[in-house]
C-alpha positions, -999 to 999 in steps of 0.1 A, spaced: 0 0 0 21 30 -12 19 64 4 -3 91 -11 26 113 -20 63 111 -27 72 146 -15 73 141 22 70 169 48 82 205 49 80 228 78 89 264 68 96 292 93 69 281 117 63 301 148 36 295 174 28 308 209 4 301 237 1 335 255 37 343 267 49 307 261 68 303 228 62 268 215 79 273 181 103 300 169 112 301 132 113 263 129 122 248 96 129 212 86 123 187 58 115 150 60 118 131 27 98 100 20 112 69 39 132 90 63 128 90 101 134 124 116 136 127 154 127 158 173 148 157 205 141 179 235 129 180 271 93 186 282 81 220 272 105 224 243 78 226 217 82 192 200 47 179 206 33 212 195 50 208 162 33 174 158 -1 189 165 5 217 140 15 192 113 -16 170 121 -38 201 120 -49 198 156 -37 234 162 -43 264 139 -9 276 126 -1 312 135 30 318 114 49 300 86 39 272 63 35 234 64 35 213 33 26 176 29 32 159 -4 41 192 -20 7 208 -11 3 235 15 -19 223 44 -13 251 68 -2 287 61 -16 322 56 -54 318 53 -50 281 48 -60 253 72 -67 218 58 -87 199 83 -69 170 101 -91 143 85 -82 157 50 -44 156 56 -24 125 45 -11 121 81 -10 92 105 -6 97 142 6 72 168 2 85 204 21 75 235 -9 56 249 -18 41 214 -55 51 219 -70 18 206 -108 15 207 -114 -10 236 -148 -22 222 -134 -32 188 -112 -61 180 -78 -57 163 -90 -59 128 -119 -35 133 -95 -11 150 -74 -11 118 -104 -7 95 -118 22 115 -115 53 93 -108 35 60 -128 49 32 -134 45 -5 -138 7 -5 -163 -19 5 -163 -38 38 -148 -69 21 -120 -47 8 -115 -32 42 -110 -66 57 -84 -76 31 -66 -43 35 -65 -46 73 -52 -82 71 -24 -69 47 -15 -43 72 -16 -67 102 7 -90 83 31 -62 77 34 -54 114 35 -90 125 0 -92 140 -19 -115 117 -26 -141 145 -43 -114 166 -68 -100 142 -98 -112 163 -82 -103 197 -95 -75 219 -70 -47 228 -70 -55 265 -56 -90 258 -25 -76 240 9 -66 255 21 -30 252 43 -39 222 14 -56 204 -9 -27 210 18 -4 196 19 -25 164 -19 -24 160 -18 14 165 8 16 137 -13 -6 114 -44 16 121 -24 48 113 -10 32 81 -46 24 70 -51 60 61 -23 56 35 -3 86 50 24 105 33 36 115 68 36 96 101 38 114 134 50 94 164 47 110 199 71 91 221 54 59 211 79 35 228 84 52 261 59 29 279 77 -3 270 105 -20 289 140 -15 276 144 -48 257 110 -48 242 113 -11 233 144 -17 211 127 -46 193 94 -28 187 111 4 177 132 -14 151 102 -33 137 81 -1 136 106 21 118 115 -7 94 79 -8 83 77 29 79 109 32 59 98 3 36 65 20 30 82 52 20 65 73 47 81 105 60 82 100 97 85 127 124 91 112 158 92 130 191 115 118 219 132 132 250 158 104 250 191 112 232 201 75 229 168 67 212 171 97 188 206 84 178 194 49 173 162 57 155 167 88 135 182 92 100 182 129 110 178 145 144 167 181 153 177 193 188 150 217 200 150 240 230 124 266 240 107 262 206 139 268 186 159 242 166 195 244 177 209 220 152 197 195 126 219 167 112 227 130 112 233 114 145 271 113 138 271 150 129 254 160 161 275 138 183 309 146 169 304 180 152 279 197 175 272 233 166 276 244 203 285 232 237 248 231 246 240 207 217 271 186 225 261 181 261 227 168 251 244 136 239 265 130 269 298 141 285 320 164 265 354 179 272 357 216 267 391 234 266 393 271 260 421 288 241 430 318 219 442 315 183 479 320 180 497 320 146 468 303 128 466 275 154 447 267 186 471 256 214 458 226 234 475 203 259 476 176 232 493 199 207 481 226 183 450 223 161 443 242 129 423 273 136 399 268 106 376 298 102 390 317 132 412 348 133 442 357 153 434 362 190 399 348 188 388 328 218 376 293 209 364 262 227 378 229 218 351 202 222 358 165 222 342 133 235 357 112 264 361 83 240 382 105 216 411 104 241 435 74 238 454 62 268 487 43 268 509 28 295 541 38 277 551 70 259 537 72 223 541 96 195 519 127 201 509 115 236 513 137 267 520 126 302 490 123 326 478 105 358 446 87 364 426 104 392 393 84 393 376 55 376 339 46 374 327 13 359 301 15 332 299 -22 325 318 -28 293 333 6 296 351 26 323 349 63 328 381 79 340 391 114 351 427 120 339 449 149 351 473 160 323 508 172 332 500 208 321 473 209 348 443 203 326 417 176 336 398 156 310 372 128 310 381 96 292 360 66 283 379 33 277 373 -4 275 368 -20 309 391 -49 300 420 -24 302 421 -22 340 431 14 349 434 24 385 436 58 403 472 69 405 484 51 373 509 70 353 496 71 317 501 89 283 471 105 266 466 114 229 436 130 212 425 110 182 426 125 147 396 145 134 376 142 167 379 177 181 355 205 171 362 242 174 334 264 185 333 301 194 344 308 230 324 330 253 346 360 244 349 352 207 328 362 177 296 344 172 291 338 209 268 308 217 
């Protein structure tokens, strides 16, 4: 069952307020067919409001929303929710308790007879792995099974765009990973542009082809998971995805001095203050001197299962966080040598530099 359109979703300069509360501020993003785009932010950041605007559940105040190349919300335009090619899966799934699984899926289908409805529903249930439960009532299903039924019901509308509002948060960790993978595989295979809300950075990294970090209604950065993790646009974005080391310095002779040696000052002028950002796993530790490595001493170690998190004091007085394999047994007081891996540090404007963040 192909989607209605091949043009996906476009959100263009969307702004929206509730009184003094700013839910969206100049938001723009595109989700091509078959792509999963995660909106990542804490409660109150505006991510669920964006879903409601795309679905047509809120009247858009500023900007434009396009689905399948057609404007569904904009100046003097508001296409009703039931007339938009949009599917919506809520956090609580919202299945009809008095209807069996098949009738939950056929609810809202139009344009065909009842016999065709049944065949279409059975096709969708097969796609989400729920064929054997077609006659079951919702209360007899597990959370993961209910989520699959909700997905099939949303797909029954033949959407060009699927909206997922933290749909996996109520599942336990192991089931969540399996159901999320199966759900997103179905949506990608169907060529549906998917916009998914989450507050969990790890889930956004695992699920999204692209991720937008949103705070106070403003998108701070959009990119692939690797781009956001290793090339964050600011320290604020970097810290969303876990610990990050930050060293401040001024550009000298076209280079940025660091305890690990100078880095090219790409895009910065003489005397500019910059922050050097790098992840704890970007630091390599050795027990013997190595080329490019500097002397250091281990201060603390914290086990993280397969990994160990270390605080390391460099000979120049700097302190950095390091993440290493637990099978390499470091201990507080160990004399070590530390080296920053190639192409893992990002330069960003420092607090006194141009383009302050």
